[in-house]
C-alpha positions as CSV (number, residue, x, y, z in Angstrom):
1,M,4.6,-28.1,-8.1
2,N,6.6,-27.5,-11.3
3,T,7.9,-24.0,-11.8
4,T,8.4,-22.3,-15.2
5,K,11.8,-21.0,-16.3
6,F,10.5,-17.5,-15.8
7,E,9.5,-18.3,-12.2
8,E,12.9,-19.7,-11.5
9,Y,14.4,-16.5,-12.9
10,L,12.2,-14.3,-10.6
11,N,12.9,-16.5,-7.6
12,K,16.6,-15.4,-7.8
13,F,15.7,-11.9,-6.5
14,D,15.1,-11.1,-2.9
15,E,13.1,-8.1,-1.6
16,A,16.2,-5.8,-1.7
17,D,16.8,-6.7,-5.3
18,W,13.2,-5.8,-6.2
19,L,13.3,-2.5,-4.4
20,K,16.6,-1.7,-6.1
21,S,15.1,-2.4,-9.5
22,L,12.0,-0.4,-8.5
23,N,14.2,2.6,-7.6
24,E,15.9,2.4,-11.0
25,L,12.5,2.4,-12.6
26,L,11.0,5.3,-10.7
27,P,12.1,8.1,-13.1
28,A,10.4,6.1,-16.0
29,I,7.1,5.6,-14.1
30,G,4.5,8.2,-14.7
31,E,4.1,10.7,-11.9
32,V,0.5,9.5,-11.3
33,D,1.8,6.0,-10.2
34,R,5.3,6.7,-9.0
35,T,4.3,6.8,-5.3
36,A,1.4,4.3,-5.7
37,T,3.8,1.6,-7.0
38,Q,6.1,2.1,-4.0
39,I,3.2,1.9,-1.7
40,W,2.0,-1.4,-3.2
41,F,5.4,-3.0,-2.7
42,R,5.3,-2.1,1.0
43,F,1.7,-3.4,1.3
44,F,2.9,-6.9,0.0
45,P,6.5,-7.3,1.1
46,L,8.3,-10.2,-0.5
47,A,10.4,-10.9,2.7
48,L,7.2,-11.5,4.7
49,H,5.8,-13.7,2.0
50,N,8.9,-15.8,1.8
51,Y,9.0,-16.2,5.6
52,L,5.4,-17.4,5.7
53,Q,5.9,-19.8,2.9
54,S,9.1,-21.3,4.4
55,T,8.1,-21.6,8.1
56,E,7.0,-25.0,9.4
57,D,3.9,-23.6,11.1
58,K,2.4,-20.8,9.1
59,E,-0.7,-20.3,11.3
60,K,1.5,-19.9,14.4
61,A,3.6,-17.3,12.6
62,I,0.5,-15.4,11.6
63,Q,-0.6,-15.4,15.2
64,Q,2.9,-14.3,16.4
65,F,2.9,-11.4,13.9
66,V,-0.6,-10.4,15.0
67,M,-1.7,-10.4,11.4
68,Q,-5.3,-9.2,10.8
69,G,-7.3,-8.8,7.6
70,N,-6.7,-10.0,4.0
71,Y,-2.9,-10.5,3.8
72,E,-2.9,-13.2,1.2
73,L,-2.0,-11.8,-2.2
74,K,-3.3,-14.9,-3.9
75,N,-6.8,-13.9,-2.9
76,Q,-6.6,-10.5,-4.5
77,I,-4.5,-10.9,-7.7
78,D,-6.8,-8.6,-9.7
79,S,-7.8,-6.2,-7.0
80,S,-4.7,-5.5,-4.8
81,H,-3.6,-2.7,-7.1
82,R,-6.9,-1.0,-7.9
83,F,-5.5,2.2,-6.4
84,L,-3.0,2.6,-9.2
85,Y,-3.9,4.6,-12.3
86,G,-2.3,1.8,-14.3
87,H,-4.9,-0.6,-12.9
88,R,-7.2,0.3,-15.8
89,F,-4.6,-1.4,-18.1
90,W,-4.3,-4.4,-15.9
91,K,-5.7,-6.9,-18.4
92,E,-3.3,-5.9,-21.1
93,A,-0.4,-5.8,-18.7
94,K,-1.3,-9.2,-17.4
95,D,-1.6,-10.7,-20.9
96,A,1.8,-9.2,-21.8
97,I,3.4,-10.8,-18.7
98,E,1.9,-14.2,-19.4
99,K,3.1,-14.2,-23.0
100,Y,6.5,-13.0,-22.0
101,A,6.8,-15.7,-19.3
102,E,5.8,-18.5,-21.6
103,S,8.6,-17.6,-24.1
104,F,11.2,-16.6,-21.6
105,T,14.7,-18.1,-22.1
106,S,17.4,-15.7,-20.8
107,E,18.4,-16.4,-17.2
108,N,20.8,-13.5,-17.1
109,A,18.2,-10.8,-18.0
110,N,18.1,-7.5,-16.0
111,L,14.9,-7.3,-13.9
112,A,14.3,-3.6,-14.5
113,N,14.9,-3.9,-18.2
114,E,12.5,-6.9,-18.4
115,I,9.8,-4.8,-16.7
116,K,10.3,-2.0,-19.2
117,E,10.1,-4.4,-22.2
118,I,6.9,-6.0,-21.0
119,A,5.4,-2.6,-20.2
120,K,6.3,-1.4,-23.7
121,T,4.5,-4.3,-25.2
122,A,1.4,-3.6,-23.1
123,A,1.6,0.1,-24.0
124,Q,1.5,-0.7,-27.7
125,I,-1.7,-2.7,-27.2
126,T,-3.4,0.0,-25.1
127,K,-2.0,2.7,-27.3
128,T,-0.9,4.8,-24.4
129,D,2.5,6.0,-23.0
130,A,4.7,3.2,-21.6
131,S,5.3,5.3,-18.4
132,L,1.7,4.5,-17.4
133,L,2.3,0.8,-17.7
134,I,5.7,0.3,-15.9
135,G,4.3,0.5,-12.4
136,I,1.4,-2.0,-13.0
137,T,3.8,-4.3,-14.9
138,A,6.3,-4.3,-12.0
139,I,3.4,-5.1,-9.6
140,G,2.2,-7.9,-12.0
141,L,5.6,-9.5,-11.9
142,M,5.8,-9.4,-8.1
143,T,2.3,-10.8,-8.0
144,L,3.3,-13.7,-10.2
145,R,6.4,-14.2,-8.1
146,Q,4.3,-14.6,-4.9
147,V,1.3,-16.5,-6.2
148,G,2.9,-18.7,-9.0
149,F,2.3,-18.7,-12.7
150,D,-0.7,-21.0,-12.7
151,A,-2.7,-18.9,-10.2
152,F,-1.6,-15.7,-12.0
153,K,-2.7,-17.0,-15.3
154,N,-6.0,-18.3,-14.0
155,A,-7.0,-14.9,-12.5
156,A,-9.7,-13.3,-14.6
157,G,-7.9,-10.0,-15.1
158,K,-10.9,-8.0,-13.8
159,I,-10.7,-4.2,-13.7
160,Y,-12.2,-2.6,-10.6
161,I,-12.9,0.9,-12.0
162,D,-16.2,2.1,-13.3
163,K,-16.4,3.7,-16.8
164,Q,-16.7,7.3,-15.4
165,H,-13.5,7.1,-13.5
166,A,-11.7,5.0,-16.1
167,K,-12.0,7.9,-18.5
168,K,-10.0,10.3,-16.3
169,S,-6.6,11.2,-17.6
170,A,-3.5,10.9,-15.5
171,K,-3.3,14.7,-15.5
172,E,-6.8,15.0,-14.1
173,V,-6.1,12.6,-11.3
174,L,-2.9,14.5,-10.3
175,A,-4.9,17.8,-10.4
176,E,-7.6,16.4,-8.1
177,R,-4.9,15.1,-5.6
178,A,-3.3,18.5,-5.5
179,K,-6.6,20.5,-5.0
180,D,-7.4,21.8,-1.6
181,D,-10.9,22.6,-0.2
182,S,-12.0,26.2,-0.5
183,Q,-12.2,27.9,2.8
184,G,-14.3,30.8,1.6
185,I,-13.3,34.5,1.3
186,L,-12.1,34.5,4.9
187,G,-10.2,31.3,4.7
188,F,-6.8,33.1,5.1
189,L,-7.7,34.1,8.7
190,K,-6.2,32.0,11.5
191,T,-9.5,32.1,13.3
192,T,-11.3,30.2,10.5
193,D,-12.2,26.6,11.3
194,K,-10.7,25.0,8.3
195,K,-11.8,21.6,7.1
196,W,-10.0,19.3,4.7
197,T,-11.1,16.3,2.6
198,V,-9.5,12.9,2.9
199,V,-10.1,10.7,-0.2
200,Y,-9.6,7.0,0.6
201,D,-10.7,5.6,-2.8
202,E,-10.1,7.6,-6.0
203,N,-12.4,5.3,-8.0
204,T,-15.6,6.5,-6.4
205,N,-17.0,9.9,-5.5
206,E,-18.3,8.8,-2.2
207,A,-15.1,7.5,-0.5
208,R,-14.1,10.6,1.4
209,F,-14.4,12.2,4.8
210,K,-13.7,15.6,6.4
211,L,-11.3,16.5,9.2
212,F,-10.3,19.7,11.0
213,D,-7.1,21.5,10.4
214,E,-4.2,19.8,12.2
215,E,-6.4,16.8,13.1
216,E,-5.1,13.2,12.9
217,L,-6.6,11.3,10.0
218,A,-7.8,8.5,12.3
219,S,-9.9,11.0,14.3
220,G,-11.6,12.4,11.2
221,S,-12.3,8.9,10.0
222,A,-14.0,8.0,13.3
223,R,-16.6,10.7,12.8
224,D,-17.7,9.2,9.5
225,Q,-20.6,6.9,10.4
226,S,-22.1,6.7,6.9
227,K,-21.7,3.0,6.9
228,N,-21.4,0.0,9.2
229,W,-17.6,-0.2,8.8
230,K,-17.1,-3.1,11.1
231,A,-19.5,-5.2,8.9
232,L,-17.3,-4.5,6.0
233,D,-14.0,-5.0,7.8
234,E,-13.8,-6.4,11.3
235,R,-10.7,-4.2,12.0
236,C,-12.8,-1.0,11.7
237,W,-14.1,-0.3,15.1
238,E,-14.8,3.3,14.4
239,G,-14.5,4.7,10.9
240,V,-13.2,3.5,7.5
241,I,-9.6,3.5,8.7
242,P,-8.9,0.5,11.0
243,V,-7.7,1.6,14.4
244,E,-7.2,0.1,17.8
245,C,-5.0,2.2,20.1
246,R,-4.6,5.8,18.8
247,S,-1.1,5.9,20.2
248,A,1.1,4.3,17.5
249,S,1.2,1.1,19.6
250,C,-0.6,-1.4,17.3
251,G,0.1,-0.5,13.7
252,T,-3.5,-1.2,12.7
253,C,-4.0,2.2,11.1
254,W,-1.1,2.3,8.6
255,I,-2.0,3.9,5.3
256,G,-0.4,4.8,2.0
257,V,-0.4,8.5,0.9
258,L,-1.0,8.8,-2.8
259,G,-1.2,12.6,-2.8
260,G,-0.7,15.4,-0.3
261,A,2.2,13.8,1.8
262,E,3.6,17.4,2.1
263,K,0.3,18.4,3.8
264,L,0.8,16.0,6.7
265,S,2.9,16.6,9.8
266,D,6.4,15.4,9.9
267,V,7.0,11.9,11.3
268,A,7.8,12.2,15.0
269,R,10.2,10.0,16.9
270,L,7.5,7.6,18.2
271,E,5.9,7.0,14.8
272,R,9.2,6.4,13.0
273,K,10.4,4.0,15.8
274,Q,7.1,2.0,15.8
275,M,7.0,1.8,12.0
276,K,10.2,-0.3,12.1
277,V,8.6,-2.5,14.8
278,F,5.6,-3.2,12.6
279,G,7.7,-3.8,9.5
280,Y,6.4,-1.0,7.4
281,N,9.8,0.1,6.1
282,Q,10.3,3.0,3.7
283,G,13.4,4.9,4.7
284,D,13.8,8.1,6.8
285,A,12.1,10.8,4.6
286,P,10.4,13.5,6.7
287,K,7.2,13.2,4.5
288,P,7.1,9.5,3.7
289,F,4.4,7.7,1.7
290,I,3.5,5.2,4.5
291,R,2.1,6.8,7.7
292,L,0.1,5.9,10.8
293,A,-3.2,7.6,10.6
294,C,-3.4,8.1,14.3
295,Q,-0.2,10.2,14.2
296,A,-0.4,12.0,10.8
297,K,-2.0,15.5,11.2
298,A,-3.3,17.2,8.1
299,H,-3.2,20.8,7.1
300,G,-4.6,20.3,3.6
301,A,-6.6,17.7,1.5
302,V,-4.9,14.4,1.0
303,S,-5.5,11.2,-1.0
304,I,-4.8,7.9,0.8
305,V,-5.2,4.2,0.3
306,I,-6.0,1.8,3.2
307,P,-4.2,-1.6,3.2
308,P,-6.4,-4.7,3.6
309,W,-4.3,-6.0,6.5
310,N,-1.9,-5.1,9.3
311,G,0.7,-7.0,11.4
312,V,3.8,-6.7,13.5
313,F,6.7,-8.4,11.8
314,G,9.6,-5.9,11.8
315,K,11.9,-7.7,14.3
316,K,11.6,-11.2,12.9
317,I,11.6,-10.3,9.2
318,Y,14.0,-7.4,9.0
319,G,15.9,-7.7,12.3
320,N,16.1,-3.9,12.7
321,V,14.3,-3.6,16.1
322,E,16.5,-3.5,19.2
323,K,14.3,-2.6,22.2
324,V,10.7,-1.6,22.1
325,E,8.7,0.2,24.8
326,L,5.1,0.4,23.7
327,E,3.4,3.6,24.6
328,P,0.2,3.5,26.7
329,A,-2.9,2.6,24.7
330,T,-5.9,4.9,24.8
331,T,-8.5,2.2,24.2
332,S,-9.3,-1.2,25.7
333,A,-7.2,-3.2,23.2
334,V,-5.5,-5.2,26.0
335,K,-5.3,-8.5,24.2
336,L,-3.9,-6.9,21.1
337,R,-1.3,-5.1,23.1
338,E,-0.2,-8.3,24.8
339,A,0.1,-10.0,21.4
340,I,2.2,-7.2,20.1
341,T,4.5,-7.2,23.1
342,N,5.1,-10.9,22.4
343,A,5.6,-10.3,18.7
344,V,8.5,-7.8,19.4
345,G,10.1,-10.0,22.0
346,N,9.5,-8.1,25.2
347,K,8.2,-11.2,26.9
């Protein structure tokens, strides 16, 4: 396949380069999408994509990494970022990227600056602040990098937000994320059975479930039997959050935290160690934006996003896993446990 000059330019940057540029851009990204953009880049890591594209036996690699769900970005060009506020400007951002790519000439351009320039063009079209376009533009460029210009251009540019939610301002979305459930006039008492709301899709009023104070998100999700979750996603054995083991041993229940990370328990030793095993890297912050739902306990309302896939690729892709001792599983996920043991090299 022939590549465009712009694709050749983007191909020069590895995942570390992209994350460095993203870090430079963070202050300029609107608060509503600052964390969401970082989450997206962890949901679709370039290093994993590159490995799967270069390996001689892709299907074997997918099996070794115990990958489940919809991990191909090429199948969700328009929808992978629907949890961003900037998704409502996706068509304009996509058009701006295409026009820029077609006229691109400078091979020595700065990646962060190019993202800002494209976002500025899209902002002029949408007549909104450029800070609301930078995140979705960065994601658009990474999407183009992984799927190729032709596939990117042929995508419809569909927006997955209804008119009601598309009208919300960034300020309104931030206010909703920060709001906690009322516990009544006696809510200050320690004896009160407090309950919190977990929103897992901000683009609909129905995508939420309740959990008790200091309860793991996965446990609260399991009580929600409002739909046949397994029919919608074969990874969902109980509730809307996919889960297998409940002991941080499988990585199936990883989530992104859009709002309320400070209302979740600190990351304990086991969760942090296992996150490196799975490959869900994000640094060592005590309140990170990627969590395991079976380990994160809530003491307030939170807004999350559920990735469409899961896997175990930390050792092979990032090489930062020394020795792994998987904790005992609490369900009958025996075959999955064996596959994960093989994936981290214990056999």
